[in-house]
Every structure is written in structure tokens, then in C-alpha cells.
KEGU-932445 format. One record per residue: residue number from 0; x, y, z of N, C-alpha, C in turn. Coordinates in steps of 0.02 Angstrom, whole numbers, plus 50000, padded with zeros to 5 digits. Example, Ala and Ser with C-alpha at 12.3 -4.5 7.8 and 13.67 -1.06 7.14 Angstrom:
BEGIN
{resi 0; n_xx 50660; n_yy 49716; n_zz 50390; ca_xx 50615; ca_yy 49775; ca_zz 50390; c_xx 50660; c_yy 49835; c_zz 50390}
{resi 1; n_xx 50642; n_yy 49888; n_zz 50354; ca_xx 50684; ca_yy 49947; ca_zz 50357; c_xx 50645; c_yy 50002; c_zz 50394}
//
This chain:
BEGIN
{resi 0; n_xx 50042; n_yy 49941; n_zz 50000; ca_xx 50000; ca_yy 50000; ca_zz 50000; c_xx 50044; c_yy 50062; c_zz 50000}
{resi 1; n_xx 50028; n_yy 50109; n_zz 49959; ca_xx 50067; ca_yy 50170; ca_zz 49953; c_xx 50050; c_yy 50219; c_zz 50008}
{resi 2; n_xx 50101; n_yy 50252; n_zz 50036; ca_xx 50090; ca_yy 50301; ca_zz 50089; c_xx 50060; c_yy 50365; c_zz 50059}
{resi 3; n_xx 50016; n_yy 50397; n_zz 50096; ca_xx 49988; ca_yy 50461; ca_zz 50074; c_xx 50023; c_yy 50517; c_zz 50110}
{resi 4; n_xx 50048; n_yy 50566; n_zz 50072; ca_xx 50083; ca_yy 50624; ca_zz 50101; c_xx 50049; c_yy 50687; c_zz 50075}
{resi 5; n_xx 50016; n_yy 50724; n_zz 50120; ca_xx 49979; ca_yy 50783; ca_zz 50098; c_xx 50023; c_yy 50840; c_zz 50072}
{resi 6; n_xx 50086; n_yy 50843; n_zz 50094; ca_xx 50130; ca_yy 50897; ca_zz 50073; c_xx 50187; c_yy 50868; c_zz 50032}
{resi 7; n_xx 50179; n_yy 50871; n_zz 49966; ca_xx 50228; ca_yy 50844; ca_zz 49920; c_xx 50268; c_yy 50901; c_zz 49890}
{resi 8; n_xx 50334; n_yy 50898; n_zz 49898; ca_xx 50379; ca_yy 50949; ca_zz 49871; c_xx 50407; c_yy 50924; c_zz 49805}
{resi 9; n_xx 50424; n_yy 50971; n_zz 49761; ca_xx 50451; ca_yy 50953; ca_zz 49696; c_xx 50512; c_yy 50996; c_zz 49682}
{resi 10; n_xx 50566; n_yy 50964; n_zz 49662; ca_xx 50629; ca_yy 50999; ca_zz 49647; c_xx 50653; c_yy 50977; c_zz 49577}
{resi 11; n_xx 50678; n_yy 51025; n_zz 49538; ca_xx 50706; ca_yy 51010; ca_zz 49473; c_xx 50778; c_yy 51032; c_zz 49471}
{resi 12; n_xx 50818; n_yy 50995; n_zz 49433; ca_xx 50888; ca_yy 51013; ca_zz 49426; c_xx 50925; c_yy 50966; c_zz 49380}
{resi 13; n_xx 50991; n_yy 50972; n_zz 49382; ca_xx 51036; ca_yy 50934; ca_zz 49338; c_xx 51080; c_yy 50889; c_zz 49380}
{resi 14; n_xx 51086; n_yy 50826; n_zz 49359; ca_xx 51129; ca_yy 50779; ca_zz 49396; c_xx 51202; c_yy 50800; c_zz 49391}
{resi 15; n_xx 51235; n_yy 50802; n_zz 49449; ca_xx 51305; ca_yy 50822; ca_zz 49453; c_xx 51351; c_yy 50764; c_zz 49433}
{resi 16; n_xx 51328; n_yy 50703; n_zz 49441; ca_xx 51366; ca_yy 50643; ca_zz 49419; c_xx 51315; c_yy 50587; c_zz 49411}
{resi 17; n_xx 51338; n_yy 50531; n_zz 49385; ca_xx 51293; ca_yy 50474; ca_zz 49376; c_xx 51263; c_yy 50451; c_zz 49442}
{resi 18; n_xx 51202; n_yy 50427; n_zz 49440; ca_xx 51169; ca_yy 50401; ca_zz 49500; c_xx 51207; c_yy 50340; c_zz 49525}
{resi 19; n_xx 51199; n_yy 50325; n_zz 49589; ca_xx 51233; ca_yy 50268; ca_zz 49620; c_xx 51183; c_yy 50225; c_zz 49658}
{resi 20; n_xx 51192; n_yy 50160; n_zz 49654; ca_xx 51154; ca_yy 50113; ca_zz 49696; c_xx 51196; c_yy 50098; c_zz 49757}
{resi 21; n_xx 51168; n_yy 50110; n_zz 49815; ca_xx 51203; ca_yy 50098; ca_zz 49878; c_xx 51157; c_yy 50058; c_zz 49924}
{resi 22; n_xx 51180; n_yy 50046; n_zz 49985; ca_xx 51140; ca_yy 50011; ca_zz 50035; c_xx 51139; c_yy 50053; c_zz 50098}
{resi 23; n_xx 51082; n_yy 50051; n_zz 50134; ca_xx 51076; ca_yy 50091; ca_zz 50194; c_xx 51037; c_yy 50052; c_zz 50247}
{resi 24; n_xx 51061; n_yy 50056; n_zz 50309; ca_xx 51026; ca_yy 50024; ca_zz 50365; c_xx 50960; c_yy 50061; c_zz 50378}
{resi 25; n_xx 50907; n_yy 50024; n_zz 50390; ca_xx 50842; ca_yy 50055; ca_zz 50402; c_xx 50817; c_yy 50046; c_zz 50473}
{resi 26; n_xx 50854; n_yy 50009; n_zz 50514; ca_xx 50833; ca_yy 50000; ca_zz 50583; c_xx 50893; c_yy 49981; c_zz 50627}
{resi 27; n_xx 50881; n_yy 49976; n_zz 50692; ca_xx 50934; ca_yy 49960; ca_zz 50739; c_xx 50957; c_yy 49887; c_zz 50732}
{resi 28; n_xx 50917; n_yy 49845; n_zz 50700; ca_xx 50934; ca_yy 49775; ca_zz 50691; c_xx 50984; c_yy 49763; c_zz 50635}
{resi 29; n_xx 51002; n_yy 49815; n_zz 50600; ca_xx 51051; ca_yy 49809; ca_zz 50547; c_xx 51022; c_yy 49788; c_zz 50480}
{resi 30; n_xx 50957; n_yy 49789; n_zz 50472; ca_xx 50927; ca_yy 49773; ca_zz 50407; c_xx 50944; c_yy 49827; c_zz 50357}
{resi 31; n_xx 50966; n_yy 49807; n_zz 50298; ca_xx 50985; ca_yy 49856; ca_zz 50247; c_xx 50940; c_yy 49848; c_zz 50186}
{resi 32; n_xx 50931; n_yy 49903; n_zz 50150; ca_xx 50892; ca_yy 49904; ca_zz 50089; c_xx 50933; c_yy 49940; c_zz 50035}
{resi 33; n_xx 50919; n_yy 49925; n_zz 49972; ca_xx 50952; ca_yy 49961; ca_zz 49918; c_xx 50925; c_yy 50033; c_zz 49913}
{resi 34; n_xx 50970; n_yy 50079; n_zz 49899; ca_xx 50951; ca_yy 50150; ca_zz 49895; c_xx 50982; c_yy 50181; c_zz 49832}
{resi 35; n_xx 50942; n_yy 50215; n_zz 49793; ca_xx 50965; ca_yy 50252; ca_zz 49735; c_xx 50986; c_yy 50321; c_zz 49759}
{resi 36; n_xx 51048; n_yy 50341; n_zz 49746; ca_xx 51074; ca_yy 50406; ca_zz 49769; c_xx 51089; c_yy 50451; c_zz 49710}
{resi 37; n_xx 51065; n_yy 50513; n_zz 49715; ca_xx 51074; ca_yy 50563; ca_zz 49662; c_xx 51096; c_yy 50628; c_zz 49693}
{resi 38; n_xx 51138; n_yy 50665; n_zz 49659; ca_xx 51158; ca_yy 50732; ca_zz 49681; c_xx 51140; c_yy 50780; c_zz 49625}
{resi 39; n_xx 51099; n_yy 50830; n_zz 49642; ca_xx 51074; ca_yy 50878; ca_zz 49594; c_xx 51101; c_yy 50948; c_zz 49605}
{resi 40; n_xx 51108; n_yy 50986; n_zz 49551; ca_xx 51116; ca_yy 51058; ca_zz 49555; c_xx 51046; c_yy 51084; c_zz 49539}
{resi 41; n_xx 51015; n_yy 51116; n_zz 49589; ca_xx 50946; ca_yy 51137; ca_zz 49582; c_xx 50938; c_yy 51198; c_zz 49536}
{resi 42; n_xx 50879; n_yy 51203; n_zz 49507; ca_xx 50861; ca_yy 51260; ca_zz 49465; c_xx 50838; c_yy 51318; c_zz 49509}
{resi 43; n_xx 50884; n_yy 51349; n_zz 49543; ca_xx 50868; ca_yy 51409; ca_zz 49582; c_xx 50924; c_yy 51460; c_zz 49571}
{resi 44; n_xx 50915; n_yy 51519; n_zz 49595; ca_xx 50963; ca_yy 51573; ca_zz 49583; c_xx 51032; c_yy 51557; c_zz 49611}
{resi 45; n_xx 51035; n_yy 51521; n_zz 49667; ca_xx 51100; ca_yy 51506; ca_zz 49698; c_xx 51130; c_yy 51441; c_zz 49672}
{resi 46; n_xx 51093; n_yy 51403; n_zz 49630; ca_xx 51117; ca_yy 51339; ca_zz 49603; c_xx 51138; c_yy 51291; c_zz 49659}
{resi 47; n_xx 51100; n_yy 51290; n_zz 49713; ca_xx 51116; ca_yy 51248; ca_zz 49771; c_xx 51113; c_yy 51174; c_zz 49752}
{resi 48; n_xx 51148; n_yy 51134; n_zz 49792; ca_xx 51151; ca_yy 51062; ca_zz 49780; c_xx 51104; c_yy 51026; c_zz 49827}
{resi 49; n_xx 51078; n_yy 50969; n_zz 49804; ca_xx 51033; ca_yy 50928; ca_zz 49844; c_xx 51052; c_yy 50855; c_zz 49835}
{resi 50; n_xx 51057; n_yy 50819; n_zz 49891; ca_xx 51068; ca_yy 50746; ca_zz 49889; c_xx 51000; c_yy 50713; c_zz 49895}
{resi 51; n_xx 50985; n_yy 50666; n_zz 49851; ca_xx 50920; ca_yy 50632; ca_zz 49850; c_xx 50931; c_yy 50557; c_zz 49859}
{resi 52; n_xx 50889; n_yy 50526; n_zz 49900; ca_xx 50892; ca_yy 50454; ca_zz 49909; c_xx 50822; c_yy 50425; c_zz 49898}
{resi 53; n_xx 50819; n_yy 50374; n_zz 49855; ca_xx 50756; ca_yy 50338; ca_zz 49843; c_xx 50766; c_yy 50267; c_zz 49868}
{resi 54; n_xx 50728; n_yy 50248; n_zz 49920; ca_xx 50735; ca_yy 50183; ca_zz 49951; c_xx 50695; c_yy 50131; c_zz 49911}
{resi 55; n_xx 50725; n_yy 50071; n_zz 49904; ca_xx 50692; ca_yy 50014; ca_zz 49872; c_xx 50681; c_yy 49961; c_zz 49926}
{resi 56; n_xx 50632; n_yy 49918; n_zz 49916; ca_xx 50618; ca_yy 49865; ca_zz 49964; c_xx 50674; c_yy 49813; c_zz 49963}
{resi 57; n_xx 50682; n_yy 49778; n_zz 50019; ca_xx 50731; ca_yy 49723; ca_zz 50022; c_xx 50716; c_yy 49675; c_zz 49965}
{resi 58; n_xx 50770; n_yy 49650; n_zz 49934; ca_xx 50762; ca_yy 49603; ca_zz 49879; c_xx 50754; c_yy 49636; c_zz 49811}
{resi 59; n_xx 50753; n_yy 49703; n_zz 49809; ca_xx 50745; ca_yy 49739; ca_zz 49746; c_xx 50810; c_yy 49773; c_zz 49724}
{resi 60; n_xx 50866; n_yy 49739; n_zz 49736; ca_xx 50931; ca_yy 49765; ca_zz 49718; c_xx 50937; c_yy 49776; c_zz 49642}
{resi 61; n_xx 50911; n_yy 49728; n_zz 49603; ca_xx 50916; ca_yy 49733; ca_zz 49530; c_xx 50880; c_yy 49795; c_zz 49504}
{resi 62; n_xx 50822; n_yy 49810; n_zz 49532; ca_xx 50785; ca_yy 49870; ca_zz 49510; c_xx 50823; c_yy 49933; c_zz 49528}
{resi 63; n_xx 50853; n_yy 49935; n_zz 49587; ca_xx 50892; ca_yy 49993; ca_zz 49609; c_xx 50952; c_yy 50003; c_zz 49564}
{resi 64; n_xx 50989; n_yy 49949; n_zz 49548; ca_xx 51047; ca_yy 49955; ca_zz 49504; c_xx 51026; c_yy 49975; c_zz 49434}
{resi 65; n_xx 50970; n_yy 49950; n_zz 49410; ca_xx 50945; ca_yy 49970; ca_zz 49343; c_xx 50928; c_yy 50045; c_zz 49342}
{resi 66; n_xx 50897; n_yy 50069; n_zz 49395; ca_xx 50881; ca_yy 50141; ca_zz 49399; c_xx 50945; c_yy 50182; c_zz 49399}
{resi 67; n_xx 50996; n_yy 50158; n_zz 49435; ca_xx 51060; ca_yy 50195; ca_zz 49438; c_xx 51092; c_yy 50199; c_zz 49369}
{resi 68; n_xx 51087; n_yy 50145; n_zz 49330; ca_xx 51116; ca_yy 50146; ca_zz 49262; c_xx 51080; c_yy 50194; c_zz 49216}
{resi 69; n_xx 51016; n_yy 50207; n_zz 49228; ca_xx 50976; ca_yy 50252; ca_zz 49185; c_xx 50994; c_yy 50325; c_zz 49193}
{resi 70; n_xx 51016; n_yy 50346; n_zz 49252; ca_xx 51026; ca_yy 50417; ca_zz 49266; c_xx 51100; c_yy 50436; c_zz 49261}
{resi 71; n_xx 51116; n_yy 50479; n_zz 49214; ca_xx 51185; ca_yy 50500; ca_zz 49199; c_xx 51197; c_yy 50573; c_zz 49214}
{resi 72; n_xx 51260; n_yy 50589; n_zz 49223; ca_xx 51282; ca_yy 50658; ca_zz 49235; c_xx 51253; c_yy 50703; c_zz 49180}
{resi 73; n_xx 51228; n_yy 50761; n_zz 49201; ca_xx 51201; ca_yy 50810; ca_zz 49154; c_xx 51127; c_yy 50801; c_zz 49138}
{resi 74; n_xx 51098; n_yy 50745; n_zz 49159; ca_xx 51027; ca_yy 50732; ca_zz 49147; c_xx 50985; c_yy 50780; c_zz 49189}
{resi 75; n_xx 50932; n_yy 50807; n_zz 49160; ca_xx 50887; ca_yy 50851; ca_zz 49196; c_xx 50829; c_yy 50809; c_zz 49222}
{resi 76; n_xx 50816; n_yy 50815; n_zz 49287; ca_xx 50763; ca_yy 50775; ca_zz 49318; c_xx 50722; c_yy 50818; c_zz 49366}
{resi 77; n_xx 50663; n_yy 50793; n_zz 49382; ca_xx 50621; ca_yy 50821; ca_zz 49434; c_xx 50611; c_yy 50768; c_zz 49487}
{resi 78; n_xx 50618; n_yy 50787; n_zz 49550; ca_xx 50611; ca_yy 50742; ca_zz 49607; c_xx 50551; c_yy 50764; c_zz 49648}
{resi 79; n_xx 50510; n_yy 50717; n_zz 49667; ca_xx 50455; ca_yy 50730; ca_zz 49713; c_xx 50470; c_yy 50696; c_zz 49779}
{resi 80; n_xx 50458; n_yy 50732; n_zz 49834; ca_xx 50471; ca_yy 50704; ca_zz 49901; c_xx 50421; c_yy 50733; c_zz 49951}
{resi 81; n_xx 50400; n_yy 50691; n_zz 49996; ca_xx 50355; ca_yy 50713; ca_zz 50048; c_xx 50392; c_yy 50760; c_zz 50096}
{resi 82; n_xx 50359; n_yy 50812; n_zz 50118; ca_xx 50388; ca_yy 50858; ca_zz 50166; c_xx 50412; c_yy 50820; c_zz 50229}
{resi 83; n_xx 50374; n_yy 50770; n_zz 50249; ca_xx 50391; ca_yy 50731; ca_zz 50309; c_xx 50453; c_yy 50687; c_zz 50298}
{resi 84; n_xx 50475; n_yy 50679; n_zz 50237; ca_xx 50535; ca_yy 50640; ca_zz 50222; c_xx 50593; c_yy 50684; c_zz 50200}
{resi 85; n_xx 50588; n_yy 50748; n_zz 50215; ca_xx 50639; ca_yy 50796; ca_zz 50195; c_xx 50681; c_yy 50816; c_zz 50255}
{resi 86; n_xx 50746; n_yy 50816; n_zz 50245; ca_xx 50793; ca_yy 50834; ca_zz 50299; c_xx 50840; c_yy 50887; c_zz 50271}
{resi 87; n_xx 50847; n_yy 50942; n_zz 50307; ca_xx 50890; ca_yy 50997; ca_zz 50286; c_xx 50954; c_yy 50996; c_zz 50327}
{resi 88; n_xx 51010; n_yy 50998; n_zz 50292; ca_xx 51075; ca_yy 51000; ca_zz 50325; c_xx 51111; c_yy 51063; c_zz 50302}
{resi 89; n_xx 51136; n_yy 51102; n_zz 50349; ca_xx 51171; ca_yy 51165; ca_zz 50332; c_xx 51240; c_yy 51166; c_zz 50364}
{resi 90; n_xx 51285; n_yy 51204; n_zz 50334; ca_xx 51350; ca_yy 51218; ca_zz 50365; c_xx 51343; c_yy 51286; c_zz 50399}
{resi 91; n_xx 51339; n_yy 51285; n_zz 50463; ca_xx 51327; ca_yy 51346; ca_zz 50501; c_xx 51389; c_yy 51390; c_zz 50503}
{resi 92; n_xx 51378; n_yy 51455; n_zz 50495; ca_xx 51434; ca_yy 51502; ca_zz 50502; c_xx 51439; c_yy 51524; c_zz 50575}
{resi 93; n_xx 51383; n_yy 51523; n_zz 50610; ca_xx 51382; ca_yy 51539; ca_zz 50681; c_xx 51317; c_yy 51513; c_zz 50711}
{resi 94; n_xx 51320; n_yy 51496; n_zz 50774; ca_xx 51260; ca_yy 51472; ca_zz 50810; c_xx 51249; c_yy 51517; c_zz 50870}
{resi 95; n_xx 51189; n_yy 51544; n_zz 50875; ca_xx 51171; ca_yy 51589; ca_zz 50931; c_xx 51125; c_yy 51552; c_zz 50979}
{resi 96; n_xx 51137; n_yy 51560; n_zz 51043; ca_xx 51093; ca_yy 51532; ca_zz 51094; c_xx 51034; c_yy 51579; c_zz 51103}
{resi 97; n_xx 50974; n_yy 51551; n_zz 51106; ca_xx 50914; ca_yy 51591; ca_zz 51118; c_xx 50901; c_yy 51591; c_zz 51193}
{resi 98; n_xx 50905; n_yy 51649; n_zz 51223; ca_xx 50893; ca_yy 51655; ca_zz 51295; c_xx 50819; c_yy 51668; c_zz 51305}
{resi 99; n_xx 50787; n_yy 51621; n_zz 51338; ca_xx 50715; ca_yy 51626; ca_zz 51350; c_xx 50702; c_yy 51682; c_zz 51401}
{resi 100; n_xx 50649; n_yy 51718; n_zz 51389; ca_xx 50629; ca_yy 51771; ca_zz 51436; c_xx 50606; c_yy 51739; c_zz 51502}
{resi 101; n_xx 50627; n_yy 51769; n_zz 51557; ca_xx 50608; ca_yy 51743; ca_zz 51623; c_xx 50545; c_yy 51779; c_zz 51645}
{resi 102; n_xx 50495; n_yy 51740; n_zz 51665; ca_xx 50431; ca_yy 51768; ca_zz 51688; c_xx 50437; c_yy 51781; c_zz 51763}
{resi 103; n_xx 50437; n_yy 51844; n_zz 51784; ca_xx 50444; ca_yy 51862; ca_zz 51854; c_xx 50375; c_yy 51875; c_zz 51886}
{resi 104; n_xx 50322; n_yy 51854; n_zz 51852; ca_xx 50254; ca_yy 51869; ca_zz 51875; c_xx 50232; c_yy 51828; c_zz 51931}
//
């Protein structure tokens, strides 16, 4: 059964290199699944980069490797991802502590 995600994001860009089939642990028990990995230069003013991972079910290694062979450097693609499956990673230039206001009431 397919998961329903009410907030679907869409990104378009150009592959920075050929796609890769990798493996990733999905739980504390060490179970691994095949994962298609792509790195894009996004179609935005800053040309920011995005790492994309598409998980395949256990036993679907052949499908993952076939998908990796299809996607080559320079290919233009659009990626759809649920907001709940999106993770943002930044290189911070500085981190400020937020001091909570003290209620003296």
C-alpha cells in the first residue's frame, strides 16, 4: 500500500554525476535496503546542491541498480518528496543561543 503524504515537494535540477546504487541500514537491527542516490544542482538562483535518496524494498537490488544505470551526469530531472521525508543540513557560520525570557510574575 502506498503512503499518502499531503505535502509533496518538487525539485528540478541537473545531475552532478551518475546516479549510484548503495545500501543503507533502516533500523537498529542492521537490516539494509538498496538505495538510489542522486546529487542535483537545483534550478534556483543560487544553484544549490541537493542529495536525493530513493529507498527500494529488500530484495529489489536489481531494480535499484537498473535505475542507477539510467541516470547519467548532466541529465535534467524532477524529484518529488514528501515534506515529512525531507531533511535539511546546513553548514553553520555561527550558532546563537536563544535566551528565554524569564517570567517574574
